[in-house]
MILUMTI-930019 format. One record per residue: residue in one letter; x, y, z of N, C-alpha, C in turn. Coordinates in steps of 0.1 Angstrom, whole numbers, padded with zeros to 4 digits, always signed. Layout:
% MILUMTI-930019
aXYZXYZXYZ...
This chain:
% MILUMTI-930019
m+0212-0004+0008+0198-0006+0013+0188-0003+0002t+0178-0011+0000+0168-0009-0009+0158+0001-0004p+0153+0011-0012+0144+0021-0007+0131+0016-0002p+0127+0021+0010+0114+0017+0015+0103+0020+0005c+0103+0032+0000+0094+0036-0011+0096+0050-0015v+0105+0053-0024+0107+0067-0028+0106+0068-0043k+0098+0077-0048+0097+0079-0062+0105+0091-0066n+0114+0089-0075+0122+0100-0080+0127+0097-0094y+0118+0099-0104+0121+0096-0118+0114+0106-0127m+0118+0106-0139+0113+0115-0149+0103+0108-0159s+0092+0114-0161+0083+0108-0171+0089+0108-0185e+0084+0098-0193+0090+0097-0207+0087+0110-0215i+0075+0116-0212+0072+0128-0220+0081+0139-0216e+0084+0141-0203+0093+0151-0199+0107+0149-0206y+0112+0137-0207+0125+0134-0213+0125+0138-0228v+0114+0134-0235+0113+0137-0249+0113+0152-0251d+0106+0160-0242+0105+0174-0243+0118+0181-0241q+0127+0175-0232+0140+0181-0230+0149+0179-0243e+0146+0168-0250+0153+0167-0263+0148+0176-0274n+0135+0179-0272+0128+0188-0282+0122+0200-0275p+0129+0210-0271+0124+0221-0263+0112+0228-0270m+0111+0227-0283+0100+0234-0289+0086+0229-0285n+0086+0216-0280+0073+0210-0276+0070+0213-0262y+0069+0226-0258+0067+0230-0244+0053+0227-0239s+0043+0228-0248+0029+0227-0243+0027+0212-0238t+0032+0202-0245+0030+0189-0241+0037+0186-0227m+0049+0192-0225+0055+0190-0213+0047+0197-0201h+0042+0208-0205+0034+0215-0194+0021+0208-0191l+0016+0201-0200+0003+0193-0197+0006+0181-0189h+0018+0174-0191+0020+0161-0185+0032+0160-0176t+0036+0171-0170+0047+0171-0161+0045+0160-0150d+0055+0153-0147+0054+0142-0137+0053+0147-0123q+0041+0148-0118+0039+0154-0104+0042+0144-0093k+0045+0131-0096+0048+0122-0086+0063+0120-0085s+0071+0128-0093+0085+0128-0091+0089+0138-0080s+0098+0133-0071+0101+0142-0059+0109+0154-0063s+0114+0155-0076+0121+0167-0081+0111+0178-0085n+0098+0174-0087+0088+0183-0091+0085+0193-0080k+0083+0206-0084+0081+0217-0073+0068+0215-0066w+0058+0208-0072+0045+0206-0065+0045+0193-0056y+0056+0185-0057+0055+0172-0050+0054+0174-0035m+0062+0181-0028+0062+0182-0014+0049+0189-0009p+0044+0200-0015+0032+0206-0011+0020+0196-0012l+0020+0189-0023+0009+0179-0025+0010+0168-0015l+0022+0164-0011+0024+0153-0001+0019+0158+0012v+0022+0170+0016+0018+0175+0029+0003+0177+0030v-0003+0183+0019-0017+0185+0019-0025+0172+0020n-0020+0162+0012-0027+0149+0012-0026+0142+0026y-0014+0143+0032-0013+0136+0045-0022+0143+0056l-0023+0157+0055-0032+0164+0064-0047+0160+0062c-0050+0158+0049-0064+0154+0046-0066+0140+0051l-0056+0131+0050-0057+0117+0055-0059+0117+0070f-0051+0126+0077-0051+0126+0091-0065+0131+0096v-0069+0143+0091-0082+0148+0096-0093+0139+0092g-0093+0134+0080-0104+0126+0075-0105+0113+0082s-0094+0106+0084-0094+0093+0091-0099+0094+0105v-0094+0103+0113-0098+0104+0127-0113+0109+0128s-0116+0119+0120-0130+0125+0121-0141+0115+0116s-0138+0109+0105-0148+0100+0099-0151+0088+0109s-0140+0082+0115-0142+0071+0124-0151+0075+0136l-0148+0087+0142-0155+0092+0153-0170+0095+0150l-0172+0101+0138-0186+0105+0134-0194+0092+0131s-0187+0082+0125-0194+0070+0122-0199+0063+0135k-0190+0063+0144-0193+0056+0157-0204+0065+0165y-0203+0078+0164-0213+0087+0170-0227+0084+0165y-0228+0081+0152-0241+0078+0146-0247+0065+0152f-0239+0055+0154-0244+0042+0159-0246+0043+0175i-0238+0051+0182-0239+0052+0196-0253+0058+0199h-0257+0068+0191-0269+0075+0194-0281+0069+0186k-0281+0056+0185-0292+0048+0181-0294+0048+0165g-0285+0054+0158-0285+0052+0143-0283+0037+0141s-0290+0031+0132-0289+0016+0131-0287+0011+0116s-0287+0020+0106-0286+0015+0092-0272+0014+0088k-0267+0001+0085-0254-0001+0080-0253+0005+0066w-0264+0005+0058-0264+0010+0045-0262+0025+0045v-0269+0032+0054-0267+0047+0055-0252+0050+0058s-0246+0043+0068-0232+0045+0071-0223+0042+0059t-0227+0032+0051-0219+0029+0039-0221+0039+0028w-0233+0044+0027-0237+0054+0016-0230+0067+0018v-0229+0072+0030-0223+0085+0032-0207+0085+0030q-0201+0073+0030-0187+0072+0028-0182+0077+0015t-0190+0075+0005-0186+0079-0009-0196+0089-0015l-0207+0092-0008-0217+0101-0014-0212+0115-0018g-0201+0119-0011-0196+0132-0014-0185+0133-0025f-0185+0123-0034-0175+0123-0044-0175+0135-0053p-0187+0142-0055-0186+0154-0063-0177+0165-0057l-0174+0164-0044-0165+0174-0038-0151+0173-0043l-0148+0162-0049-0134+0160-0055-0133+0169-0068m-0144+0174-0073-0142+0183-0084-0135+0196-0080i-0134+0199-0068-0128+0211-0063-0113+0210-0066p-0105+0200-0061-0091+0199-0064-0089+0196-0079i-0099+0191-0086-0097+0188-0101-0098+0202-0109s-0108+0210-0105-0111+0222-0113-0102+0234-0110l-0098+0235-0097-0090+0247-0093-0078+0249-0102p-0069+0239-0105-0058+0242-0113-0061+0246-0127y-0072+0241-0132-0077+0245-0146-0083+0259-0146i-0090+0262-0135-0097+0276-0134-0086+0286-0133f-0076+0284-0125-0065+0294-0122-0054+0293-0132k-0056+0285-0143-0047+0283-0154-0033+0278-0150l-0033+0269-0140-0020+0263-0136-0017+0251-0145t-0027+0247-0153-0025+0236-0163-0034+0239-0174k-0030+0234-0186-0039+0235-0198-0046+0222-0200r-0044+0212-0192-0051+0199-0193-0066+0200-0190t-0074+0195-0199-0089+0195-0196-0092+0183-0188p-0100+0184-0177-0104+0173-0168-0110+0162-0176f-0107+0149-0173-0112+0137-0179-0109+0135-0194s-0099+0143-0198-0096+0142-0213-0087+0130-0216d-0080+0124-0206-0071+0113-0209-0077+0099-0206f-0090+0099-0203-0096+0086-0200-0099+0077-0212t-0096+0064-0211-0099+0055-0221-0110+0045-0217t-0115+0038-0226-0126+0028-0222-0121+0018-0212k-0109+0013-0214-0103+0004-0204-0102+0010-0190m-0098+0023-0190-0097+0030-0177-0111+0031-0170w-0121+0034-0178-0134+0036-0172-0139+0022-0166i-0137+0011-0173-0141-0002-0168-0133-0006-0156m-0120-0003-0156-0112-0006-0145-0116+0002-0132c-0118+0015-0134-0122+0023-0122-0136+0019-0117i-0145+0016-0125-0158+0011-0121-0157-0002-0113s-0149-0011-0118-0147-0024-0111-0141-0022-0097i-0131-0014-0097-0124-0011-0084-0134-0004-0074g-0143+0004-0080-0152+0011-0072-0162+0002-0065v-0167-0008-0073-0176-0018-0067-0169-0025-0055m-0156-0029-0057-0149-0035-0046-0148-0026-0034l-0146-0013-0037-0145-0003-0026-0159-0002-0019g-0170-0003-0026-0183-0003-0020-0185-0014-0010f-0181-0027-0014-0182-0038-0005-0173-0036+0008n-0161-0030+0005-0152-0028+0016-0158-0018+0026n-0165-0008+0021-0172+0002+0030-0183-0004+0038l-0190-0014+0032-0201-0020+0039-0196-0029+0050l-0185-0036+0048-0179-0044+0059-0174-0035+0070f-0168-0023+0067-0163-0014+0077-0175-0009+0085s-0186-0005+0079-0198+0000+0086-0204-0011+0095w-0204-0023+0090-0210-0034+0098-0201-0036+0111g-0188-0036+0109-0179-0038+0120-0180-0027+0130n-0181-0014+0125-0180-0003+0133-0193-0001+0141s-0204-0008+0137-0217-0007+0144-0216-0015+0157y-0207-0025+0158-0207-0034+0169-0195-0033+0178l-0184-0026+0173-0172-0025+0181-0169-0011+0186p-0162-0010+0197-0157+0004+0201-0147+0009+0190v-0146+0022+0190-0138+0029+0180-0123+0024+0181s-0119+0023+0194-0105+0020+0196-0102+0005+0192t-0111-0004+0195-0110-0018+0190-0110-0019+0175s-0119-0012+0169-0120-0012+0154-0108-0007+0148a-0103+0004+0153-0091+0011+0148-0079+0002+0148l-0077-0005+0159-0065-0013+0161-0066-0026+0153l-0078-0031+0151-0081-0043+0143-0077-0040+0129l-0080-0028+0124-0077-0025+0110-0062-0025+0107s-0054-0024+0117-0040-0024+0115-0035-0038+0110s-0044-0048+0112-0040-0062+0108-0039-0063+0092q-0044-0053+0085-0043-0053+0071-0029-0051+0066l-0021-0045+0074-0008-0041+0069+0001-0053+0065i+0001-0064+0072+0009-0075+0067+0004-0080+0054f-0009-0080+0052-0014-0084+0039-0012-0074+0028n-0011-0061+0032-0007-0050+0023+0007-0053+0018l+0016-0057+0027+0030-0060+0022+0030-0071+0013i+0022-0082+0016+0022-0094+0008+0017-0091-0006f+0005-0084-0006-0001-0080-0019+0008-0071-0027s+0015-0062-0020+0024-0052-0027+0036-0059-0033v+0041-0070-0027+0052-0077-0032+0047-0085-0045i+0035-0090-0044+0030-0098-0056+0026-0089-0067i+0018-0078-0064+0012-0070-0075+0022-0059-0081v+0029-0052-0072+0038-0041-0077+0052-0044-0074k+0056-0056-0070+0070-0060-0068+0077-0051-0058q+0070-0048-0047+0076-0040-0036+0088-0048-0030k+0099-0040-0028+0111-0046-0021+0109-0047-0006i+0112-0058-0001+0111-0060+0014+0124-0056+0020t+0124-0046+0029+0135-0041+0036+0134-0043+0051f+0144-0040+0059+0143-0042+0073+0133-0032+0079s+0133-0020+0074+0124-0009+0080+0110-0013+0077n+0106-0017+0065+0092-0019+0063+0087-0033+0069l+0096-0043+0069+0093-0055+0076+0091-0054+0091n+0101-0046+0097+0100-0043+0111+0087-0036+0115c+0083-0026+0106+0071-0019+0109+0059-0028+0108v+0058-0036+0098+0047-0045+0096+0046-0055+0108i+0057-0060+0112+0057-0070+0124+0052-0063+0136l+0056-0051+0139+0052-0044+0151+0037-0040+0151l+0032-0036+0139+0018-0032+0139+0009-0045+0139t+0014-0056+0134+0007-0068+0134+0006-0073+0149l+0017-0072+0156+0017-0076+0170+0007-0067+0178s+0006-0055+0174-0003-0046+0180-0018-0051+0179s-0021-0057+0167-0035-0062+0165-0037-0075+0173i-0026-0083+0174-0027-0096+0181-0030-0093+0196l-0023-0084+0202-0025-0080+0216-0039-0076+0218l-0044-0068+0209-0058-0063+0210-0068-0075+0210a-0066-0084+0201-0074-0096+0200-0075-0104+0212l-0063-0105+0219-0063-0112+0232-0071-0106+0243d-0073-0093+0242-0080-0085+0252-0095-0082+0248s-0099-0087+0236-0112-0083+0230-0124-0088+0239s-0122-0099+0246-0134-0105+0253-0138-0095+0264n-0130-0086+0269-0133-0077+0280-0137-0064+0275d-0139-0062+0262-0141-0049+0256-0154-0048+0249r-0163-0058+0251-0176-0057+0244-0185-0046+0249p-0191-0038+0241-0199-0027+0246-0212-0033+0252r-0218-0025+0261-0231-0029+0267-0242-0030+0256g-0250-0040+0257-0261-0042+0248-0257-0049+0235v-0245-0052+0233-0240-0059+0221-0238-0074+0225a-0245-0083+0218-0244-0097+0221-0231-0103+0216q-0227-0114+0222-0214-0120+0219-0214-0123+0204k-0225-0128+0198-0225-0131+0184-0223-0119+0175d-0230-0108+0179-0229-0095+0171-0214-0090+0172y-0209-0091+0184-0195-0086+0186-0185-0094+0177l-0188-0107+0176-0179-0116+0168-0181-0112+0153i-0194-0109+0149-0196-0105+0135-0189-0092+0132g-0189-0082+0142-0182-0070+0140-0167-0072+0139f-0162-0081+0147-0148-0084+0147-0144-0089+0133l-0151-0099+0128-0148-0105+0115-0150-0096+0104c-0160-0087+0104-0163-0078+0094-0151-0067+0093t-0147-0063+0104-0136-0053+0105-0123-0060+0099i-0120-0072+0103-0109-0079+0097-0110-0080+0082g-0122-0084+0077-0125-0085+0063-0123-0071+0056a-0128-0060+0062-0126-0047+0056-0111-0044+0055g-0103-0048+0065-0089-0045+0065-0082-0053+0053l-0086-0066+0051-0081-0074+0041-0084-0068+0027m-0096-0064+0025-0100-0058+0012-0093-0045+0009f-0091-0037+0020-0083-0025+0018-0069-0028+0015a-0063-0039+0021-0049-0043+0018-0047-0046+0004l-0058-0052-0003-0057-0055-0017-0059-0042-0025y-0068-0034-0021-0072-0021-0028-0060-0012-0030l-0051-0011-0020-0040-0001-0021-0030-0005-0032p-0025-0017-0032-0015-0021-0043-0022-0021-0057v-0035-0025-0057-0041-0024-0070-0042-0010-0076m-0044+0000-0066-0044+0014-0070-0030+0018-0074e-0020+0014-0067-0006+0017-0071-0003+0012-0085r-0008+0000-0089-0005-0005-0102-0013+0003-0112v-0025+0008-0109-0032+0016-0118-0025+0030-0121y-0019+0035-0110-0013+0048-0110+0001+0048-0117e+0006+0036-0120+0020+0036-0126+0021+0044-0139k+0011+0044-0147+0011+0052-0159+0005+0065-0159v+0002+0070-0146-0004+0083-0144+0006+0093-0138q+0008+0104-0144+0018+0114-0139+0011+0127-0133c-0002+0127-0135-0010+0139-0132-0019+0137-0119y-0017+0145-0109-0025+0144-0097-0040+0146-0100g-0043+0155-0109-0057+0158-0112-0064+0145-0118m-0056+0138-0125-0062+0125-0131-0064+0115-0120v-0056+0115-0110-0058+0106-0099-0072+0109-0092m-0075+0122-0090-0087+0126-0084-0099+0123-0093e-0097+0124-0106-0107+0120-0116-0111+0105-0115m-0100+0097-0114-0102+0083-0113-0109+0079-0099q-0106+0087-0089-0112+0085-0076-0127+0088-0077i-0131+0098-0084-0145+0102-0086-0153+0090-0092v-0147+0084-0103-0154+0073-0110-0155+0062-0100m-0145+0058-0093-0146+0047-0083-0156+0050-0072e-0156+0061-0067-0166+0064-0056-0180+0065-0062a-0182+0070-0074-0195+0070-0080-0200+0056-0081a-0191+0046-0085-0196+0032-0086-0199+0027-0072a-0191+0030-0062-0193+0025-0048-0206+0031-0043t-0209+0044-0046-0222+0051-0042-0234+0044-0049a-0232+0040-0061-0243+0033-0068-0247+0020-0061l-0236+0013-0057-0238+0000-0050-0246+0003-0037a-0241+0013-0029-0247+0016-0017-0261+0021-0019t-0264+0028-0029-0278+0033-0032-0287+0022-0035v-0283+0012-0042-0291+0000-0044-0294-0007-0031g-0284-0008-0022-0286-0014-0009-0296-0006+0000m-0294+0007-0001-0304+0016+0006-0318+0014+0001a-0320+0014-0012-0333+0012-0017-0339-0002-0014w-0331-0012-0014-0335-0025-0011-0339-0027+0004e-0332-0020+0013-0335-0020+0027-0345-0010+0031g-0349-0001+0022-0359+0010+0025-0352+0021+0033g-0339+0022+0031-0331+0032+0039-0335+0046+0037f-0339+0050+0025-0343+0064+0022-0355+0068+0030s-0365+0060+0030-0377+0063+0038-0375+0063+0053k-0365+0055+0057-0362+0053+0071-0354+0065+0076m-0346+0071+0068-0337+0082+0072-0345+0093+0079k-0356+0098+0073-0364+0108+0079-0369+0104+0093e-0375+0092+0093-0380+0086+0105-0369+0085+0116e-0358+0080+0112-0347+0078+0121-0342+0091+0127s-0342+0102+0119-0337+0115+0123-0347+0121+0133q-0360+0118+0132-0370+0125+0140-0374+0117+0153t-0373+0104+0152-0379+0096+0163-0369+0086+0169v-0358+0083+0162-0349+0072+0167-0336+0078+0172f-0330+0087+0165-0317+0093+0168-0319+0102+0181d-0312+0098+0192-0316+0105+0205-0310+0119+0207e-0302+0124+0197-0297+0137+0198-0305+0147+0190g-0316+0143+0184-0324+0152+0176-0321+0153+0161s-0331+0158+0154-0330+0158+0139-0318+0166+0134k-0316+0178+0139-0305+0187+0135-0292+0180+0136v-0289+0175+0148-0277+0168+0150-0275+0156+0141y-0286+0149+0138-0285+0138+0129-0280+0142+0116w-0286+0152+0110-0282+0156+0097-0268+0162+0096v-0264+0169+0107-0251+0174+0108-0241+0163+0109t-0244+0152+0116-0236+0140+0117-0234+0133+0103v-0246+0132+0096-0245+0126+0083-0237+0134+0073m-0239+0148+0073-0231+0156+0064-0217+0157+0068g-0214+0157+0081-0200+0156+0085-0193+0144+0081n-0200+0133+0081-0195+0120+0076-0192+0121+0061v-0201+0127+0053-0199+0129+0039-0186+0136+0036v-0184+0147+0043-0172+0156+0040-0159+0149+0045t-0159+0144+0057-0147+0138+0063-0142+0126+0056w-0152+0118+0051-0148+0106+0043-0141+0110+0030q-0146+0121+0024-0139+0126+0012-0125+0130+0014l-0122+0136+0026-0109+0140+0030-0100+0128+0031c-0106+0117+0037-0099+0105+0039-0095+0098+0026f-0105+0097+0017-0102+0091+0004-0093+0099-0005m-0094+0112-0004-0085+0121-0012-0071+0119-0007g-0069+0119+0006-0056+0117+0012-0050+0104+0009t-0058+0093+0010-0053+0080+0007-0049+0079-0008a-0057+0083-0017-0053+0082-0031-0041+0091-0034g-0040+0102-0028-0028+0111-0030-0015+0104-0024m-0016+0098-0013-0005+0092-0007+0000+0080-0015v-0009+0072-0020-0005+0061-0029+0001+0066-0042f-0004+0076-0048+0001+0082-0060+0015+0088-0058l+0017+0095-0047+0029+0103-0045+0040+0094-0039t+0036+0083-0032+0046+0075-0026+0044+0061-0031c+0038+0052-0024+0034+0039-0028+0023+0033-0019s+0018+0022-0023+0007+0016-0015+0011+0012-0001l+0023+0007+0001+0028+0003+0014+0030+0015+0023t+0035+0026+0018+0037+0038+0026+0023+0044+0030g+0013+0043+0020+0000+0048+0023-0006+0040+0034g-0005+0026+0033-0010+0017+0043-0004+0020+0057i+0009+0022+0057+0016+0024+0070+0011+0037+0076c+0010+0048+0068+0005+0061+0073-0009+0060+0079m-0017+0052+0072-0031+0050+0077-0031+0042+0090t-0023+0032+0091-0022+0024+0102-0017+0031+0114a-0007+0040+0112-0001+0048+0122-0012+0058+0128l-0021+0062+0119-0031+0071+0124-0042+0064+0133l-0041+0051+0132-0051+0043+0141-0049+0046+0155s-0036+0049+0159-0034+0052+0173-0041+0065+0177m-0042+0074+0168-0050+0087+0170-0065+0083+0172n-0070+0074+0163-0084+0069+0165-0086+0063+0178v-0077+0055+0183-0078+0048+0196-0079+0059+0207l-0070+0069+0206-0071+0080+0216-0084+0088+0215g-0088+0090+0202-0101+0097+0200-0112+0089+0206g-0113+0076+0205-0123+0068+0210-0123+0068+0226v-0111+0069+0231-0110+0069+0246-0115+0083+0251v-0111+0094+0245-0114+0107+0249-0129+0111+0247v-0134+0108+0235-0147+0112+0231-0158+0102+0236f-0156+0089+0235-0166+0080+0239-0163+0072+0252r-0152+0075+0258-0148+0069+0271-0146+0054+0269d-0141+0050+0258-0137+0036+0256-0127+0031+0266n-0128+0019+0270-0118+0013+0279-0104+0014+0273f-0094+0018+0281-0080+0019+0276-0071+0012+0287g-0071-0002+0286-0063-0009+0295-0049-0011+0290s-0042-0020+0297-0028-0022+0295-0025-0027+0281f-0034-0036+0276-0033-0042+0263-0033-0031+0252k-0043-0022+0253-0044-0012+0243-0033-0002+0244a-0028+0000+0256-0016+0010+0258-0004+0004+0251v-0001-0009+0253+0010-0015+0246+0008-0016+0231s-0004-0019+0227-0007-0019+0212-0005-0006+0206t-0009+0005+0213-0007+0019+0207+0008+0022+0206l+0015+0018+0217+0030+0021+0216+0037+0013+0205l+0033+0001+0203+0038-0007+0192+0035-0001+0178c+0023+0004+0177+0018+0011+0165+0027+0023+0162i+0029+0032+0172+0038+0044+0171+0052+0040+0168w+0057+0030+0175+0071+0025+0173+0073+0020+0159g+0064+0012+0154+0065+0007+0140+0065+0018+0130f+0056+0028+0132+0056+0039+0122+0069+0047+0122f+0074+0050+0133+0086+0059+0134+0098+0051+0129s+0098+0038+0131+0109+0030+0125+0109+0030+0110y+0097+0030+0104+0096+0031+0090+0100+0045+0085v+0096+0055+0092+0100+0069+0088+0115+0071+0089y+0121+0065+0099+0136+0066+0100+0142+0058+0089g+0137+0047+0084+0142+0040+0073+0142+0048+0060i+0131+0055+0058+0130+0064+0046+0140+0076+0047y+0141+0082+0059+0150+0093+0061+0165+0088+0059k+0168+0076+0064+0182+0071+0062+0185+0069+0047f+0175+0062+0040+0178+0060+0026+0179+0073+0018t+0170+0082+0021+0170+0095+0014+0183+0103+0016n+0188+0102+0028+0200+0109+0032+0212+0103+0024n+0212+0090+0024+0223+0083+0017+0222+0085+0002n+0210+0085-0003+0208+0088-0017+0212+0101-0022n+0209+0112-0013+0214+0125-0016+0229+0126-0016n+0235+0120-0006+0250+0120-0005+0256+0114-0018n+0250+0102-0022+0255+0096-0034+0253+0105-0047n+0242+0111-0047+0239+0120-0059+0249+0132-0059h+0252+0137-0047+0262+0148-0045+0276+0144-0050s+0280+0131-0046+0293+0126-0050+0293+0124-0065s+0282+0119-0071+0282+0117-0085+0283+0130-0093t+0276+0141-0088+0277+0154-0094+0291+0159-0094e+0298+0158-0082+0312+0163-0081+0321+0155-0091t+0319+0142-0092+0327+0134-0102+0325+0139-0116i+0312+0141-0120+0309+0146-0133+0316+0159-0136q+0315+0168-0126+0322+0181-0127+0337+0180-0129i+0343+0171-0122+0358+0169-0123+0361+0164-0137v+0353+0154-0142+0356+0149-0155+0354+0159-0166r+0344+0168-0164+0341+0178-0174+0353+0188-0174r+0358+0192-0162+0369+0201-0162+0382+0196-0169r+0384+0183-0167+0395+0176-0173+0394+0176-0188l+0382+0173-0193+0379+0173-0207+0381+0187-0213d+0377+0197-0206+0379+0211-0211+0393+0215-0212n+0401+0209-0202+0415+0213-0202+0423+0205-0213
């Protein structure tokens, strides 16, 4: 069976250092943190998935809360998604401050890398705008399940861009999650919120699909970029540059729409929960979106773009339940079946990874025993 997506290899620099033990400092600076044999791999994986879980659910609910209580600026909603990028200096600086690494932040950047990160950041900014536009017209549960449609395109782009192997487990997962979106689309005509015109609902529907497609492209592009990166800190540094570019785009949009002057007026006279709640909502969005982006980047770096997309899609079922519990979204039979398909698809993929890893460990164990037998015979 071909692996769903498991990274277990040694960086070239580590290998060279093992041949030349005197060059310890270089190995210490560039240890391959995306290798599953690295001691930091599993803690990083768990922390990043928790960040993705908390950030994905919380940011979706807070974004919808902003629009439900008469917040109306799509550019404000877009702006706050990446405005908190300086917060990523925390995971970048802590290892350096506590002397867990000798690597200086941003020391490995090249001109080509700067240009690449800025370009991807602009694409991310447009993706955030489409998401905000769709989220302003759709219920959280509908928006969440619609975004799962990106997964089949994520698989296609992953095959083209990073040569992802198609296996039964990942193909089965993609099919189930895509069926989940189709069922939702069939039921969408009965799910339009009050006060939202049919035209606006359709715009929201299409914008959300567009956001899913752009994100499906974004993930494998990021995996391709990370192929030559072995340091988690550098991943966060690249994320800062991308989000800074996305924030610059949103800032231009805010200035063009007059969003900065309108924010104060909106908080005082438009937002029906009051000024304090308005700013708490905005700042909550800033923080939770950073958790989401940090978790996404970490998952792609430590696993692959398809696994990152599947984990995010599986979390959409939590967003659906959050929308039902917090905002009393309709939860009919179509959504129930869609959610079950979403959960089923995710666990089928997890089982595929478990099965492959278990077989791989058994094969490694057998290989080790064979090597030991050969060595004993040679010694004798």
